[in-house]
ROFI-633276 format. One record per atom (N, C-alpha, C): atom name; residue number from 1; residue in three letters; x, y, z. Coordinates in steps of 0.2 Angstrom, whole numbers, plus 5000, padded with zeros to 4 digits. Example, Ala and Ser with C-alpha at 12.3 -4.5 7.8 and 13.67 -1.06 7.14 Angstrom:
BEGIN
PT   site   pos   code      X      Y      Z
PT      N     1    ala   5066   4972   5039
PT     CA     1    ala   5062   4978   5039
PT      C     1    ala   5066   4984   5039
PT      N     2    ser   5064   4989   5035
PT     CA     2    ser   5068   4995   5036
PT      C     2    ser   5064   5000   5039
This chain:
BEGIN
PT   site   pos   code      X      Y      Z
PT      N     1    met   4984   5301   4765
PT     CA     1    met   4984   5298   4773
PT      C     1    met   4990   5295   4775
PT      N     2    asp   4991   5296   4782
PT     CA     2    asp   4999   5293   4784
PT      C     2    asp   4997   5288   4788
PT      N     3    tyr   5001   5280   4786
PT     CA     3    tyr   4999   5275   4788
PT      C     3    tyr   5003   5273   4793
PT      N     4    phe   5007   5279   4796
PT     CA     4    phe   5011   5276   4801
PT      C     4    phe   5008   5278   4808
PT      N     5    asn   5011   5276   4814
PT     CA     5    asn   5008   5279   4821
PT      C     5    asn   5009   5285   4820
PT      N     6    asp   5004   5289   4823
PT     CA     6    asp   5003   5296   4822
PT      C     6    asp   5004   5299   4830
PT      N     7    pro   5009   5303   4831
PT     CA     7    pro   5010   5307   4837
PT      C     7    pro   5004   5311   4839
PT      N     8    glu   4999   5313   4835
PT     CA     8    glu   4993   5314   4836
PT      C     8    glu   4988   5310   4839
PT      N     9    leu   4991   5304   4841
PT     CA     9    leu   4986   5299   4843
PT      C     9    leu   4987   5300   4851
PT      N    10    asn   4986   5306   4853
PT     CA    10    asn   4987   5307   4861
PT      C    10    asn   4984   5304   4866
PT      N    11    gly   4985   5305   4872
PT     CA    11    gly   4984   5300   4878
PT      C    11    gly   4976   5300   4879
PT      N    12    lys   4971   5305   4876
PT     CA    12    lys   4966   5304   4877
PT      C    12    lys   4963   5297   4872
PT      N    13    tyr   4964   5297   4866
PT     CA    13    tyr   4965   5291   4862
PT      C    13    tyr   4968   5285   4865
PT      N    14    leu   4973   5286   4865
PT     CA    14    leu   4978   5279   4866
PT      C    14    leu   4976   5275   4873
PT      N    15    gly   4973   5279   4878
PT     CA    15    gly   4972   5276   4885
PT      C    15    gly   4966   5273   4883
PT      N    16    thr   4960   5275   4881
PT     CA    16    thr   4953   5271   4879
PT      C    16    thr   4955   5265   4874
PT      N    17    ile   4958   5267   4869
PT     CA    17    ile   4959   5262   4866
PT      C    17    ile   4964   5255   4867
PT      N    18    thr   4968   5258   4870
PT     CA    18    thr   4973   5252   4873
PT      C    18    thr   4969   5248   4879
PT      N    19    lys   4965   5251   4883
PT     CA    19    lys   4961   5248   4888
PT      C    19    lys   4956   5242   4884
PT      N    20    asp   4954   5246   4878
PT     CA    20    asp   4948   5241   4876
PT      C    20    asp   4952   5236   4871
PT      N    21    phe   4958   5238   4868
PT     CA    21    phe   4960   5233   4863
PT      C    21    phe   4963   5227   4870
PT      N    22    ala   4965   5228   4875
PT     CA    22    ala   4967   5223   4880
PT      C    22    ala   4961   5219   4881
PT      N    23    thr   4955   5220   4881
PT     CA    23    thr   4949   5217   4883
PT      C    23    thr   4948   5212   4877
PT      N    24    val   4950   5215   4871
PT     CA    24    val   4947   5212   4865
PT      C    24    val   4952   5208   4861
PT      N    25    ser   4959   5208   4863
PT     CA    25    ser   4964   5208   4858
PT      C    25    ser   4963   5199   4855
PT      N    26    asp   4962   5195   4860
PT     CA    26    asp   4961   5188   4860
PT      C    26    asp   4956   5187   4853
PT      N    27    thr   4952   5190   4854
PT     CA    27    thr   4944   5190   4848
PT      C    27    thr   4947   5193   4842
PT      N    28    leu   4951   5199   4841
PT     CA    28    leu   4955   5201   4836
PT      C    28    leu   4958   5196   4831
PT      N    29    ser   4963   5194   4838
PT     CA    29    ser   4969   5190   4835
PT      C    29    ser   4965   5184   4830
PT      N    30    glu   4960   5180   4834
PT     CA    30    glu   4958   5176   4831
PT      C    30    glu   4953   5177   4824
PT      N    31    ala   4950   5183   4824
PT     CA    31    ala   4947   5185   4818
PT      C    31    ala   4951   5187   4812
PT      N    32    ser   4958   5191   4815
PT     CA    32    ser   4963   5190   4810
PT      C    32    ser   4966   5185   4806
PT      N    33    ala   4967   5179   4812
PT     CA    33    ala   4969   5172   4808
PT      C    33    ala   4963   5170   4803
PT      N    34    gln   4958   5169   4805
PT     CA    34    gln   4953   5168   4801
PT      C    34    gln   4952   5171   4795
PT      N    35    ile   4952   5177   4794
PT     CA    35    ile   4951   5182   4788
PT      C    35    ile   4957   5180   4782
PT      N    36    arg   4964   5179   4786
PT     CA    36    arg   4969   5176   4781
PT      C    36    arg   4969   5170   4780
PT      N    37    lys   4968   5165   4785
PT     CA    37    lys   4966   5158   4783
PT      C    37    lys   4961   5156   4779
PT      N    38    arg   4955   5160   4778
PT     CA    38    arg   4949   5159   4772
PT      C    38    arg   4951   5163   4766
PT      N    39    asp   4957   5166   4766
PT     CA    39    asp   4959   5170   4759
PT      C    39    asp   4954   5174   4759
PT      N    40    ile   4951   5179   4762
PT     CA    40    ile   4948   5184   4762
PT      C    40    ile   4953   5189   4761
PT      N    41    ser   4958   5189   4764
PT     CA    41    ser   4963   5195   4764
PT      C    41    ser   4968   5194   4768
PT      N    42    gln   4974   5196   4766
PT     CA    42    gln   4980   5194   4770
PT      C    42    gln   4982   5203   4773
PT      N    43    tyr   4975   5207   4774
PT     CA    43    tyr   4978   5213   4777
PT      C    43    tyr   4971   5214   4781
PT      N    44    pro   4970   5211   4786
PT     CA    44    pro   4963   5212   4791
PT      C    44    pro   4965   5219   4793
PT      N    45    ile   4960   5222   4795
PT     CA    45    ile   4960   5230   4797
PT      C    45    ile   4954   5229   4802
PT      N    46    phe   4956   5232   4808
PT     CA    46    phe   4949   5234   4813
PT      C    46    phe   4947   5239   4815
PT      N    47    val   4941   5242   4814
PT     CA    47    val   4938   5248   4815
PT      C    47    val   4937   5250   4821
PT      N    48    phe   4940   5254   4823
PT     CA    48    phe   4938   5257   4830
PT      C    48    phe   4935   5262   4831
PT      N    49    ala   4927   5262   4832
PT     CA    49    ala   4923   5267   4831
PT      C    49    ala   4918   5268   4837
PT      N    50    lys   4916   5273   4838
PT     CA    50    lys   4911   5275   4845
PT      C    50    lys   4903   5275   4843
PT      N    51    gln   4903   5275   4835
PT     CA    51    gln   4896   5273   4833
PT      C    51    gln   4896   5267   4827
PT      N    52    glu   4890   5265   4826
PT     CA    52    glu   4890   5260   4819
PT      C    52    glu   4892   5263   4814
PT      N    53    val   4897   5260   4810
PT     CA    53    val   4899   5263   4804
PT      C    53    val   4899   5257   4797
PT      N    54    pro   4898   5260   4791
PT     CA    54    pro   4898   5254   4787
PT      C    54    pro   4905   5251   4784
PT      N    55    leu   4909   5250   4789
PT     CA    55    leu   4915   5248   4786
PT      C    55    leu   4916   5240   4790
PT      N    56    gly   4913   5236   4785
PT     CA    56    gly   4915   5229   4789
PT      C    56    gly   4911   5227   4793
PT      N    57    gly   4910   5221   4797
PT     CA    57    gly   4905   5218   4800
PT      C    57    gly   4907   5218   4807
PT      N    58    leu   4900   5222   4812
PT     CA    58    leu   4904   5221   4819
PT      C    58    leu   4905   5215   4822
PT      N    59    leu   4911   5215   4825
PT     CA    59    leu   4915   5211   4828
PT      C    59    leu   4912   5212   4837
PT      N    60    val   4913   5218   4838
PT     CA    60    val   4913   5218   4847
PT      C    60    val   4908   5224   4847
PT      N    61    asn   4903   5223   4851
PT     CA    61    asn   4897   5228   4851
PT      C    61    asn   4899   5231   4860
PT      N    62    ala   4902   5237   4858
PT     CA    62    ala   4905   5240   4865
PT      C    62    ala   4899   5240   4870
PT      N    63    asp   4892   5241   4870
PT     CA    63    asp   4887   5243   4874
PT      C    63    asp   4887   5235   4877
PT      N    64    glu   4888   5230   4873
PT     CA    64    glu   4887   5223   4876
PT      C    64    glu   4893   5222   4882
PT      N    65    met   4898   5224   4880
PT     CA    65    met   4905   5223   4885
PT      C    65    met   4907   5228   4889
PT      N    66    gln   4903   5234   4890
PT     CA    66    gln   4905   5240   4894
PT      C    66    gln   4913   5244   4891
PT      N    67    leu   4912   5243   4885
PT     CA    67    leu   4919   5246   4881
PT      C    67    leu   4917   5253   4879
PT      N    68    glu   4921   5257   4877
PT     CA    68    glu   4920   5264   4875
PT      C    68    glu   4919   5263   4865
PT      N    69    trp   4923   5258   4863
PT     CA    69    trp   4925   5258   4857
PT      C    69    trp   4920   5252   4854
PT      N    70    his   4916   5252   4848
PT     CA    70    his   4914   5247   4845
PT      C    70    his   4919   5244   4839
PT      N    71    val   4920   5237   4838
PT     CA    71    val   4926   5236   4835
PT      C    71    val   4922   5231   4828
PT      N    72    phe   4924   5234   4822
PT     CA    72    phe   4921   5231   4817
PT      C    72    phe   4927   5228   4812
PT      N    73    ala   4925   5220   4810
PT     CA    73    ala   4932   5217   4806
PT      C    73    ala   4930   5221   4798
PT      N    74    ser   4936   5221   4796
PT     CA    74    ser   4936   5223   4790
PT      C    74    ser   4943   5222   4786
PT      N    75    tyr   4944   5224   4780
PT     CA    75    tyr   4951   5221   4778
PT      C    75    tyr   4953   5226   4771
PT      N    76    leu   4959   5226   4769
PT     CA    76    leu   4962   5231   4764
PT      C    76    leu   4958   5233   4758
PT      N    77    glu   4955   5227   4755
PT     CA    77    glu   4952   5226   4748
PT      C    77    glu   4945   5230   4750
PT      N    78    leu   4942   5229   4755
PT     CA    78    leu   4936   5233   4757
PT      C    78    leu   4938   5240   4758
PT      N    79    phe   4942   5242   4760
PT     CA    79    phe   4944   5249   4761
PT      C    79    phe   4947   5254   4754
PT      N    80    val   4948   5248   4750
PT     CA    80    val   4950   5252   4744
PT      C    80    val   4942   5252   4740
PT      N    81    gln   4939   5248   4740
PT     CA    81    gln   4932   5247   4736
PT      C    81    gln   4928   5255   4740
PT      N    82    gln   4929   5254   4745
PT     CA    82    gln   4925   5259   4748
PT      C    82    gln   4928   5267   4748
PT      N    83    gly   4935   5268   4744
PT     CA    83    gly   4937   5273   4743
PT      C    83    gly   4942   5276   4749
PT      N    84    ile   4943   5273   4755
PT     CA    84    ile   4946   5275   4760
PT      C    84    ile   4955   5274   4759
PT      N    85    val   4957   5269   4756
PT     CA    85    val   4963   5268   4753
PT      C    85    val   4962   5269   4745
PT      N    86    ser   4967   5273   4743
PT     CA    86    ser   4966   5275   4736
PT      C    86    ser   4970   5268   4731
PT      N    87    ala   4968   5266   4725
PT     CA    87    ala   4970   5261   4722
PT      C    87    ala   4979   5262   4722
PT      N    88    glu   4980   5269   4721
PT     CA    88    glu   4987   5270   4722
PT      C    88    glu   4992   5270   4727
PT      N    89    gly   4987   5270   4732
PT     CA    89    gly   4989   5270   4740
PT      C    89    gly   4989   5262   4742
PT      N    90    val   4989   5258   4738
PT     CA    90    val   4988   5250   4741
PT      C    90    val   4996   5249   4742
PT      N    91    glu   5000   5249   4738
PT     CA    91    glu   5007   5248   4738
PT      C    91    glu   5009   5250   4744
PT      N    92    ala   5008   5256   4745
PT     CA    92    ala   5012   5260   4751
PT      C    92    ala   5009   5257   4758
PT      N    93    phe   5002   5255   4759
PT     CA    93    phe   5000   5253   4764
PT      C    93    phe   5002   5245   4766
PT      N    94    gln   5002   5241   4761
PT     CA    94    gln   5005   5234   4762
PT      C    94    gln   5013   5234   4763
PT      N    95    ser   5016   5240   4760
PT     CA    95    ser   5023   5239   4764
PT      C    95    ser   5025   5241   4769
PT      N    96    thr   5020   5245   4773
PT     CA    96    thr   5020   5247   4779
PT      C    96    thr   5016   5243   4784
PT      N    97    tyr   5012   5239   4781
PT     CA    97    tyr   5007   5233   4785
PT      C    97    tyr   5012   5230   4791
PT      N    98    lys   5011   5230   4796
PT     CA    98    lys   5016   5225   4800
PT      C    98    lys   5013   5218   4801
PT      N    99    asp   5018   5213   4802
PT     CA    99    asp   5017   5206   4803
PT      C    99    asp   5011   5205   4807
PT      N   100    pro   5004   5203   4805
PT     CA   100    pro   4997   5203   4808
PT      C   100    pro   4996   5197   4812
PT      N   101    asn   5002   5193   4814
PT     CA   101    asn   5004   5187   4819
PT      C   101    asn   5005   5192   4826
PT      N   102    glu   5009   5197   4824
PT     CA   102    glu   5012   5202   4831
PT      C   102    glu   5008   5209   4832
PT      N   103    phe   5005   5211   4825
PT     CA   103    phe   5002   5218   4827
PT      C   103    phe   4995   5217   4824
PT      N   104    cys   4990   5221   4827
PT     CA   104    cys   4984   5222   4825
PT      C   104    cys   4984   5229   4821
PT      N   105    cys   4981   5229   4815
PT     CA   105    cys   4980   5236   4812
PT      C   105    cys   4973   5238   4813
PT      N   106    leu   4973   5244   4817
PT     CA   106    leu   4967   5247   4819
PT      C   106    leu   4966   5253   4815
PT      N   107    phe   4960   5256   4813
PT     CA   107    phe   4958   5261   4808
PT      C   107    phe   4954   5265   4814
PT      N   108    val   4956   5268   4817
PT     CA   108    val   4953   5273   4822
PT      C   108    val   4948   5278   4819
PT      N   109    leu   4942   5277   4820
PT     CA   109    leu   4937   5283   4818
PT      C   109    leu   4933   5287   4823
PT      N   110    asp   4935   5293   4823
PT     CA   110    asp   4931   5298   4829
PT      C   110    asp   4931   5305   4825
PT      N   111    glu   4927   5308   4829
PT     CA   111    glu   4927   5314   4826
PT      C   111    glu   4933   5320   4824
PT      N   112    glu   4937   5318   4830
PT     CA   112    glu   4944   5323   4830
PT      C   112    glu   4951   5320   4827
PT      N   113    phe   4950   5312   4826
PT     CA   113    phe   4954   5308   4825
PT      C   113    phe   4952   5303   4819
PT      N   114    thr   4956   5302   4813
PT     CA   114    thr   4954   5296   4810
PT      C   114    thr   4961   5293   4806
PT      N   115    asn   4964   5288   4809
PT     CA   115    asn   4970   5285   4806
PT      C   115    asn   4972   5278   4806
PT      N   116    phe   4976   5275   4804
PT     CA   116    phe   4979   5269   4806
PT      C   116    phe   4983   5268   4811
PT      N   117    val   4983   5263   4815
PT     CA   117    val   4988   5263   4820
PT      C   117    val   4988   5256   4822
PT      N   118    phe   4995   5253   4822
PT     CA   118    phe   4997   5246   4823
PT      C   118    phe   4998   5246   4830
PT      N   119    val   4995   5241   4834
PT     CA   119    val   4995   5240   4840
PT      C   119    val   4998   5234   4841
PT      N   120    pro   5003   5231   4846
PT     CA   120    pro   5007   5223   4847
PT      C   120    pro   5000   5221   4850
PT      N   121    tyr   5000   5214   4850
PT     CA   121    tyr   4996   5209   4853
PT      C   121    tyr   4999   5209   4859
PT      N   122    pro   4995   5208   4866
PT     CA   122    pro   4999   5206   4870
PT      C   122    pro   5003   5201   4872
PT      N   123    glu   5009   5199   4874
PT     CA   123    glu   5011   5193   4874
PT      C   123    glu   5008   5189   4880
PT      N   124    asp   5008   5182   4878
PT     CA   124    asp   5004   5178   4881
PT      C   124    asp   5007   5177   4889
């Protein structure tokens, strides 16, 4: 699996993801800080999915906020436990993981597209 921003992330996804991300970025930034501060993980991952998925805890319910994507809070170690990131892939993932104070690591999960994407938090 490729851990870099993928050119396949076409306008169809980028538009709706970016729109929803702008709405929830403060929530994700705070959750990321808490995950790291509480020593749960230094590698928070936020799962963007259109339906319920067993990948972490539901952080943002799309239906309640009139969004297209539900957001689940997760992290690297859980992705390894669940076999999404292989044990051999951990080092590569960590080396490509961007500064979590500046970038949000999203795992976009949809029928046609599944990948990691790093999205910069909006400047205040």
